[in-house]
C-alpha positions in Angstrom: 0.0 0.0 0.0 1.0 3.6 -0.6 2.1 5.9 2.2 -1.0 7.9 1.8 -3.2 4.9 2.1 -1.3 3.7 5.2 -1.9 7.1 6.8 -5.6 6.7 6.2 -5.6 3.2 7.7 -3.8 4.7 10.8 -6.6 7.3 11.0 -9.2 4.5 10.9 -7.5 2.8 13.8 -7.4 6.0 15.7 -11.0 6.6 15.0 -11.9 3.1 16.4 -10.0 4.1 19.6 -11.8 7.5 19.9 -15.2 6.0 19.1 -14.9 3.9 22.2 -15.1 7.3 24.0 -18.3 8.2 22.1 -19.4 8.8 18.5 -21.9 11.0 16.9 -24.6 8.6 17.5 -24.9 6.0 20.3 -26.3 3.3 18.1 -25.5 0.3 20.2 -25.1 -2.8 18.1 -27.3 -5.9 18.5 -25.4 -8.9 19.7 -26.1 -12.6 20.3 -26.0 -14.1 23.7 -22.2 -14.0 23.8 -22.1 -10.3 23.2 -20.3 -10.7 19.8 -20.8 -8.4 16.9 -22.9 -10.3 14.4 -21.7 -10.2 10.8 -23.3 -11.3 7.5 -21.0 -11.7 4.4 -22.3 -11.0 0.9 -20.0 -11.9 -1.9 -20.5 -14.0 -5.1 -17.0 -15.6 -4.7 -17.1 -18.6 -2.3 -13.3 -18.3 -1.6 -13.7 -14.7 -0.6 -16.5 -15.5 1.7 -14.5 -18.4 3.3 -11.5 -16.1 3.8 -13.5 -13.4 5.4 -15.3 -15.9 7.7 -12.0 -17.3 8.9 -10.6 -13.9 9.7 -13.8 -12.7 11.5 -14.6 -15.9 13.4 -11.0 -15.9 14.8 -11.9 -12.9 16.9 -13.7 -13.5 20.2 -15.9 -10.4 19.8 -17.0 -11.1 16.2 -19.2 -13.8 14.8 -20.3 -14.6 11.2 -24.0 -15.5 11.4 -24.7 -15.9 7.7 -23.5 -15.7 4.1 -25.1 -14.7 0.8 -23.8 -15.1 -2.8 -25.8 -12.2 -4.3 -27.9 -9.2 -3.3 -31.2 -11.0 -3.8 -30.2 -13.4 -1.0 -28.7 -10.9 1.4 -31.8 -8.7 1.9 -34.1 -11.4 3.3 -31.1 -13.0 5.1 -30.4 -9.7 6.9 -34.1 -9.2 7.8 -34.1 -12.7 9.3 -30.8 -12.6 11.2 -30.6 -9.0 12.2 -26.8 -8.7 12.0 -24.9 -5.6 13.2 -22.6 -5.4 10.1 -22.9 -6.6 6.5 -19.7 -7.0 4.5 -21.2 -6.2 1.0 -19.5 -6.8 -2.3 -20.7 -4.2 -4.8 -20.4 -6.4 -7.9 -22.7 -9.4 -7.6 -25.1 -11.2 -10.0 -28.9 -10.6 -9.6 -29.1 -7.6 -7.3 -25.8 -5.9 -6.9 -24.4 -4.5 -3.7 -25.6 -1.0 -4.4 -29.3 -1.9 -4.8 -29.0 -4.3 -1.9 -27.6 -1.4 0.3 -30.5 0.9 -0.9 -33.1 -1.7 0.0 -31.6 -2.4 3.5 -31.0 1.2 4.4 -34.3 2.4 3.0 -36.5 -0.5 4.0 -35.5 -1.3 7.6 -36.2 0.8 10.7 -32.9 -0.3 12.2 -30.7 -1.3 9.3 -27.3 -2.9 9.9 -24.1 -1.0 9.2 -22.9 -1.8 5.7 -19.2 -2.0 4.9 -18.5 -2.3 1.2 -15.8 -4.9 0.3 -14.1 -4.0 -3.0 -11.0 -4.7 -5.1 -10.5 -1.1 -6.3 -11.0 1.9 -4.0 -11.6 4.2 -7.0 -14.4 2.1 -8.4 -17.5 4.3 -9.2 -19.6 1.5 -7.7 -18.0 2.3 -4.3 -19.1 5.9 -4.5 -22.6 4.8 -5.5 -22.7 2.4 -2.5 -21.6 5.2 -0.1 -24.3 7.4 -1.5 -26.8 4.6 -1.0 -26.0 4.5 2.7 -22.9 2.3 3.2 -20.8 3.4 6.2 -17.5 3.0 4.4 -15.5 0.6 2.3 -12.8 -2.0 2.8 -10.3 -3.3 0.3 -10.2 -7.0 -0.3 -6.4 -6.9 -0.1 -6.5 -5.3 3.4 -4.7 -7.1 6.2 -6.7 -9.3 8.7 -6.2 -6.8 11.5 -7.5 -4.0 9.3 -10.6 -6.0 8.4 -11.6 -6.8 12.0 -10.9 -3.2 13.1 -13.1 -1.9 10.3 -15.9 -4.2 11.4 -15.6 -3.0 15.0 -15.5 0.6 13.9 -18.7 0.6 11.9 -20.5 -1.5 14.5 -19.8 1.2 17.1 -21.7 3.7 14.8 -18.7 5.4 13.3 -17.8 5.6 9.6 -14.7 4.4 7.7 -13.5 7.1 5.3 -10.5 7.2 3.0 -10.4 10.8 2.0 -8.0 10.5 -0.9 -10.2 7.9 -2.6 -13.5 9.8 -1.8 -11.9 13.0 -3.2 -11.0 11.3 -6.5 -14.4 9.8 -6.8 -16.0 13.1 -6.1 -14.2 14.6 -9.1 -16.3 12.4 -11.3 -19.6 12.9 -9.5 -21.9 15.7 -8.6 -21.4 19.5 -8.3 -18.4 19.2 -6.1 -16.4 17.7 -8.9 -17.6 20.3 -11.4 -17.1 23.3 -9.0 -20.4 24.7 -10.0 -22.3 24.4 -6.8 -23.8 27.1 -4.6 -22.5 25.8 -1.2 -24.3 28.4 0.9 -27.8 27.2 -0.3 -29.8 24.4 1.0 -28.9 22.4 4.2 -25.2 23.4 4.0 -26.2 27.0 4.3 -27.7 26.3 7.7 -24.4 25.3 9.2 -22.8 27.7 11.7 -19.2 28.7 11.0 -17.9 26.3 13.6 -20.0 23.4 12.2 -18.6 24.2 8.8 -15.1 23.9 10.1 -16.0 20.6 11.7 -17.4 19.3 8.4 -14.3 20.3 6.4 -12.1 18.5 8.9 -14.4 15.4 8.8 -13.9 15.5 5.0 -10.2 15.1 5.5 -10.8 11.9 7.5 -10.1 13.2 11.0 -11.9 11.5 13.8 -13.5 13.4 16.8 -10.3 13.3 18.9 -8.2 14.7 16.0 -10.8 17.4 15.3 -10.8 18.4 19.0 -7.1 18.8 19.0 -7.1 20.8 15.8 -9.8 23.2 17.0 -8.5 23.2 20.7 -11.9 22.1 22.1 -13.1 19.0 24.0 -14.2 15.8 22.3 -17.6 16.3 23.7 -17.9 19.6 22.0 -16.9 18.1 18.7 -19.4 15.3 19.2 -22.1 17.9 19.7 -21.1 19.8 16.5 -20.9 16.5 14.5 -24.4 15.6 15.7 -25.7 19.0 14.7 -24.1 18.7 11.2 -25.7 15.3 10.6 -29.1 16.6 11.7 -29.0 19.7 9.6 -27.8 17.8 6.5 -30.2 14.9 7.1 -27.2 12.6 7.0 -27.2 9.2 8.5 -23.5 9.2 9.4 -20.2 10.9 8.7 -19.9 9.3 5.3 -23.2 10.8 4.1 -22.2 14.2 5.4 -18.9 14.2 3.7 -20.5 13.2 0.4 -23.0 16.0 0.8 -20.1 18.4 1.4 -18.4 17.4 -1.8 -21.5 17.3 -4.0 -22.6 20.7 -2.8 -19.2 22.3 -3.5 -18.8 23.2 0.1 -15.6 21.1 0.1 -13.7 21.0 -3.2 -11.8 17.9 -4.2 -8.1 18.1 -4.9 
């Protein structure tokens, strides 16, 4: 991996640490009797599913409760099993991961957190899945420790962002990439100056602790600002807020 990508993985690990102290939403994951985070794997390649299962089931706090080979299978499976996290491949036969994500996020009162599993971080399908409601994405070539940390992170209610990849994808999507937006209109225009600062720092991939240090305020203050940003933008999580920032032109890629 490149140095830039390694830096973003470090930020993800730091975010997992800080999220233990509180995130923008205290979502509380559903667990089985053992208290383990329940995971469903959706991928059309059997070997990929097997590999992910081995990695996840090796952790005492994680448990694979089901597998699906396409999006048509994963939606009813998730409704039945009620997992905390779904590892979702975007390219599957039948219903792809994007449509499956839309159906889960839009059709369930308490949808699971969805983590896109992809081969290429700059795939347009990844961006579409994030827009559909996925909490973040994970590369199939990621190390085992990165995979399990990512699952824990999104289960806690946080998001997994890789700013460089999202910026590049934003260049090809929406007004943020064309630099033609009116960033002071609509929900973005309702943000206070401080909330705008917090959103811009979120877009760089900083977690609450890092934002607090940057702005010289407490983590609790940052958590309050992040919650206000999400509420004003109508965003489910940080990922949705950052995408809105790019697509409105409030944050410019590059």
